[in-house]
C-alpha positions in Angstrom: 58.4 69.9 90.7 61.2 71.7 88.7 64.6 70.1 89.6 68.1 71.2 89.2 71.3 69.4 90.3 69.2 66.2 90.3 69.9 62.7 89.2 67.7 59.6 89.7 69.4 56.6 91.4 70.8 53.9 89.1 69.0 50.6 89.4 72.4 49.0 90.1 72.9 51.0 93.3 71.0 48.6 95.4 72.4 45.1 95.1 73.1 42.5 97.7 72.6 39.0 99.1 69.4 37.2 98.0 68.0 34.4 100.1 64.7 34.3 98.3 61.6 36.4 97.8 59.5 35.3 100.7 58.7 38.3 103.0 60.7 36.8 105.9 63.8 36.3 103.7 64.0 39.7 102.0 66.8 42.2 102.1 66.6 46.0 101.7 67.7 45.9 98.1 64.6 43.8 97.3 62.3 46.3 98.9 63.6 49.7 98.1 61.5 51.5 95.4 63.4 53.8 93.1 61.6 57.1 92.4 62.6 59.6 89.7 61.3 62.9 91.0 62.0 64.5 87.6 59.2 62.3 86.2 56.7 61.7 89.0 56.1 62.5 92.6 56.8 60.0 95.4 54.3 57.1 95.7 51.5 57.7 98.1 51.9 56.1 101.5 49.1 53.6 102.3 46.9 54.5 105.3 48.4 53.2 108.6 51.9 52.9 107.2 55.0 55.1 107.2 57.5 56.0 104.5 61.2 56.9 104.5 62.8 58.5 101.5 66.6 58.2 101.0 68.1 61.2 99.2 71.8 61.3 98.2 73.8 64.5 98.5 76.8 63.9 96.2 78.8 66.9 97.1 82.2 67.7 98.7 82.7 71.2 97.4 82.1 72.5 100.9 84.9 70.2 102.2 87.3 71.5 99.5 86.5 75.1 100.4 87.1 74.2 104.1 90.5 72.9 103.3 89.6 69.2 103.8 90.3 66.1 101.9 87.7 65.6 99.1 86.0 62.4 98.2 82.7 62.5 100.2 80.8 63.1 97.0 81.1 59.3 96.5 79.6 58.7 100.0 75.9 58.2 99.0 76.9 55.3 96.6 79.0 53.6 99.2 76.3 54.0 101.8 73.6 52.5 99.6 75.9 49.5 98.9 76.6 49.0 102.6 72.8 49.1 103.4 71.7 46.8 100.6 71.9 43.4 102.3 70.2 44.5 105.6 67.3 42.1 106.4 63.8 43.6 106.3 62.3 43.7 109.8 59.7 46.4 109.2 56.8 44.7 107.5 54.9 46.6 104.8 56.4 50.1 105.4 57.6 52.1 102.4 61.4 52.5 101.8 62.0 54.7 98.7 65.1 56.0 97.1 64.4 59.5 95.8 67.7 60.0 93.9 70.6 62.3 94.3 71.4 66.0 94.5 74.7 66.4 92.7 77.0 69.3 93.0 78.5 70.1 89.6 82.0 71.7 90.2 81.8 74.8 92.4 78.0 75.2 92.3 77.6 74.4 96.1 75.0 77.1 96.7 72.9 75.8 93.8 73.1 72.3 95.1 72.1 73.4 98.7 69.1 75.2 97.2 68.1 72.0 95.3 68.5 69.9 98.4 66.3 72.3 100.4 63.5 72.2 97.8 63.7 68.4 97.5 63.6 67.8 101.3 60.5 70.0 101.5 59.0 68.0 98.7 59.7 64.7 100.5 58.2 66.0 103.7 55.1 67.3 101.9 54.6 63.8 100.6 54.6 62.5 104.1 58.0 60.8 104.1 60.9 61.1 106.6 63.9 62.3 104.6 67.1 60.4 105.3 69.9 62.2 103.4 73.1 60.3 102.6 76.1 62.6 102.3 78.3 64.0 101.1 80.2 66.7 103.1 78.6 68.4 106.1 77.6 71.2 103.8 74.5 69.0 103.6 73.3 70.6 106.9 72.4 74.0 105.6 70.2 72.8 102.7 68.6 70.0 104.7 67.7 72.1 107.7 66.3 74.9 105.4 64.1 72.4 103.7 62.8 71.2 107.0 62.2 74.7 108.3 60.4 75.9 105.2 58.0 72.9 105.4 57.2 73.3 109.1 56.9 77.1 109.1 56.8 78.6 112.6 57.3 75.3 114.4 60.5 75.3 116.5 63.1 73.1 114.8 65.9 71.9 117.1 69.2 70.7 115.6 71.1 67.8 117.2 74.5 67.3 115.7 76.8 64.4 116.7 80.1 66.0 115.7 83.6 66.7 116.8 83.3 70.3 115.4 80.9 73.2 115.9 80.8 74.1 112.2 80.0 77.6 113.3 82.7 79.3 111.2 81.9 82.6 109.4 82.3 82.2 105.6 85.7 83.1 104.3 87.1 84.2 101.0 85.7 81.2 99.1 82.2 81.6 100.7 80.2 79.0 102.6 81.7 75.6 103.2 81.3 72.4 105.2 82.3 74.4 108.3 79.8 77.2 108.1 76.4 75.5 107.9 75.2 76.0 111.5 76.4 79.6 111.5 74.3 80.2 108.4 71.3 78.6 110.0 71.8 80.8 113.1 71.9 84.0 110.9 68.7 82.9 109.1 67.0 82.4 112.5 68.1 85.8 113.6 66.7 87.5 110.5 63.4 85.6 111.0 63.2 86.5 114.6 63.2 82.8 115.5 65.2 81.0 118.2 68.4 79.0 117.3 68.2 75.7 119.1 71.5 73.8 118.5 73.0 70.9 120.5 76.3 69.4 119.5 77.4 66.1 121.0 81.0 64.9 120.9 82.8 68.3 120.7 86.6 68.0 120.8 88.6 70.8 122.4 91.6 70.0 120.1 89.4 70.5 117.0 87.8 73.9 117.7 89.4 77.3 118.3 88.6 79.5 121.2 86.8 81.8 118.7 84.4 78.9 117.9 83.7 78.3 121.6 83.0 82.0 121.9 80.7 82.0 118.9 78.8 79.0 120.3 78.3 80.8 123.6 77.2 84.0 121.8 74.6 82.1 119.7 73.3 80.1 122.7 74.4 76.8 121.3 74.5 73.8 123.7 77.3 71.2 123.6 78.5 68.1 125.4 82.2 67.3 125.0 83.5 63.9 123.8 85.0 63.3 127.2 81.6 63.1 128.7 80.8 60.0 126.7 81.6 57.6 129.5 79.2 55.1 131.1 79.3 57.0 134.5 77.8 60.0 132.8 75.0 58.1 131.0 72.1 59.7 132.9 73.6 63.2 132.5 74.0 62.7 128.7 70.5 61.2 128.1 69.0 63.8 130.5 70.6 66.7 128.6 69.3 65.3 125.2 65.8 64.9 126.5 65.8 68.4 128.1 66.9 69.9 124.7 64.2 68.0 122.8 61.5 69.2 125.2 62.1 72.8 124.0 61.4 72.0 120.4 58.6 71.0 118.1 60.7 69.1 115.5 64.2 67.6 115.5 66.7 67.6 112.7 69.3 65.0 113.5 72.7 65.1 111.7 75.7 62.9 112.3 79.1 63.8 111.1 81.1 60.6 111.0 84.3 62.3 112.1 82.8 62.3 115.6 83.9 58.7 115.9 87.4 57.4 116.8 89.5 56.8 113.7 89.6 53.0 114.4 85.9 52.9 113.6 85.7 55.8 111.1 88.9 56.1 109.1 87.1 57.2 106.0 86.5 60.9 106.8 88.3 64.1 106.0 89.3 64.9 109.6 90.0 61.8 111.7 90.1 61.7 115.5 92.1 59.1 117.4 90.1 59.9 120.6 86.6 60.3 119.1 83.4 58.6 120.3 83.2 54.8 120.4 79.9 53.5 118.8 79.1 51.4 121.8 76.0 50.9 123.9 76.3 54.3 125.5 76.4 56.1 122.2 73.5 54.0 120.9 71.4 54.9 124.0 72.0 58.6 123.2 71.4 58.1 119.4 68.2 56.2 120.1 67.0 58.8 122.5 66.8 61.2 119.6 65.3 58.7 117.2 62.5 57.8 119.6 61.3 61.3 120.3 58.4 61.2 117.8 59.6 64.6 116.6 62.0 63.6 113.9 61.8 65.8 110.8 64.9 64.7 109.0 68.1 62.7 109.5 71.4 62.8 107.6 74.9 61.3 107.7 77.8 63.3 106.6 81.5 63.1 105.7 81.7 59.5 104.5 84.8 59.5 102.2 85.1 56.0 100.6 88.5 56.9 99.1 89.9 57.1 102.6 88.0 54.2 104.1 89.6 51.0 105.4 87.8 47.7 104.8 84.6 49.8 104.5 84.6 50.4 108.2 83.2 53.9 108.0 80.5 52.9 105.4 79.5 50.0 107.6 79.3 52.2 110.7 77.2 54.7 108.8 75.0 52.0 107.4 74.4 50.6 110.9 73.1 54.0 112.0 70.8 54.2 108.9 69.5 50.8 110.0 68.8 52.1 113.5 67.0 55.1 112.0 64.8 53.0 109.8 63.9 50.5 112.5 63.2 53.1 115.2 61.1 55.3 112.9 59.0 52.4 111.4 58.5 50.5 114.6 57.8 53.3 117.0 54.1 53.4 117.8 51.9 56.5 118.1 53.8 59.1 116.1 
């Protein structure tokens, strides 16, 4: 495939603890295969196995345009490092690093186009794309790649986020805050439904206009205040009900949905964000275990603002959950 904005991953990106080479001692950095898509396609997946392809989105131009604090372009590198020493619990399944989409200066739209094409390529090869952001401008390119691959199938979007990201583009154009509005407009042009569920919305982070836009577009949302154990069944039930209306699910997690004690390394911190506890994991795993996953990404990791790698480690733990649940779920 012809690639722009693309860089293969450096061999030094995956390094970590080494307890030996026996299969029951291995860590992720010993198993991840590096793929340079500018030279060759992804390796074929052996019959009876599954494959996950990591793809970095080294971009924060959308955050800059949205008035945020830049630095998320370094997120993919930090996230790979945080994942490197995880133990291998998934047998002979394929874990591949497909490289990075890099935004050069203000070329956000070009980077999103490249992301879309690369995600579609990953899906065509039979892999689940797991995109490591990068600002939340990752959403528009990632979802477009999924939709282009699955054609007329109904793609539902589940977004763990404090923000709707349904802004209309301003003077500088599209940004990290416009992605889902852009997707909604494409759906309308194509005569397709817009299925969008946001989990963790904060009233103090969204204007009345954004709530109105969400209502006009038919978006569903569950506020951060609902993430209490007494509402467990209501939360999980709402997620399952949403999933039932779709053929495929695109899952995106903006790390600013979490309380700043757990995720200080983001552009817009929230003192009262979600706690990554058992309740959150039940909701997150409910999505992972649907059998409908078409793509997963993690956005807004800004290493320059992180404290003791807390945000990177939190994001890495969610990558681990994604890998384990996808590889070990039976009957997909």
